[in-house]
C-alpha positions in Angstrom: -5.1 22.5 10.7 -4.2 21.1 7.3 -6.8 20.0 4.8 -7.4 16.3 4.5 -9.0 13.9 2.1 -12.5 12.5 2.8 -12.7 9.8 5.5 -14.2 7.3 3.1 -11.1 7.5 0.9 -8.8 6.9 3.9 -11.0 4.0 4.9 -10.7 2.4 1.5 -6.9 2.9 1.6 -6.5 1.2 5.0 -9.0 -1.5 4.1 -6.8 -2.3 1.1 -3.8 -2.5 3.4 -5.5 -4.7 6.0 -7.0 -7.1 3.4 -3.7 -7.3 1.6 -1.9 -8.2 4.8 -4.4 -10.8 5.8 -4.4 -12.5 2.4 -0.6 -12.4 2.3 -0.4 -14.1 5.7 -3.0 -16.7 4.6 -1.0 -17.4 1.4 2.2 -17.9 3.5 0.4 -20.3 5.8 -0.9 -22.3 2.8 2.6 -22.1 1.2 1.2 -20.5 -2.0 3.0 -17.6 -3.6 5.5 -17.8 -0.8 8.2 -15.3 -1.8 5.8 -12.7 -3.2 3.6 -13.0 -0.1 6.5 -12.6 2.3 7.6 -9.5 0.4 4.1 -8.1 0.7 4.0 -8.8 4.5 7.3 -6.9 4.7 6.4 -4.0 2.4 2.9 -3.3 3.7 3.7 -2.1 7.2 6.9 -0.4 6.0 5.1 1.6 3.3 2.2 2.5 5.5 4.4 3.9 8.3 6.6 5.7 5.7 3.5 7.2 4.0 2.0 8.4 7.3 5.1 9.8 8.8 6.2 11.5 5.6 2.9 13.2 5.2 2.9 14.8 8.7 4.6 18.0 7.5 2.5 18.5 4.4 1.6 22.1 5.0 -1.5 23.4 3.2 -2.1 20.4 1.0 -4.1 17.3 1.6 -2.4 13.9 1.6 -3.0 13.1 -2.1 -1.8 16.5 -3.3 1.3 16.2 -1.1 2.1 12.7 -2.4 1.8 13.8 -6.0 3.9 16.9 -5.5 6.5 14.7 -3.7 6.6 12.3 -6.6 7.0 15.2 -9.0 9.7 16.6 -6.8 11.5 13.2 -6.9 11.4 12.7 -3.2 12.7 9.3 -2.2 9.9 8.4 0.2 7.2 9.1 -2.4 8.9 6.9 -5.0 9.4 4.1 -2.6 5.7 4.2 -1.7 4.8 4.3 -5.4 7.0 1.3 -6.2 5.6 -0.7 -3.3 2.0 0.1 -4.3 2.8 -1.0 -7.9 4.3 -4.2 -6.5 1.1 -4.8 -4.4 -1.1 -4.4 -7.5 1.2 -6.9 -9.3 0.9 -9.3 -6.2 -2.9 -9.0 -6.3 -2.7 -9.9 -10.0 -0.7 -13.0 -9.1 -3.2 -13.9 -6.3 -6.2 -13.7 -8.6 -4.4 -15.5 -11.4 -3.1 -18.4 -9.3 -6.3 -19.8 -7.8 -9.2 -17.6 -8.8 -11.2 -15.1 -6.8 -13.1 -17.6 -4.8 -10.0 -19.0 -3.1 -8.7 -15.7 -1.8 
């Protein structure tokens, strides 16, 4: 069996995905940040599925080591996940900047 990262780290990752998806749907329903939120709703499931399925054949590395080695090896799936994650950080910046933390 391949090594894996600690469960708490996986839980934080998926919690980030779930909260981001819920906030994006809420922003769409409120018609706030409509285009960036729609892109987030599209990118979140796509990147999650891409990341999970691409990490299946990781061999003797954990998920993080495999992702980093894939980025360094210029593998397309890893760069797509990296760009989507950077976009999500930018989207969260827009969310916090638009109305403040209390309105999320």
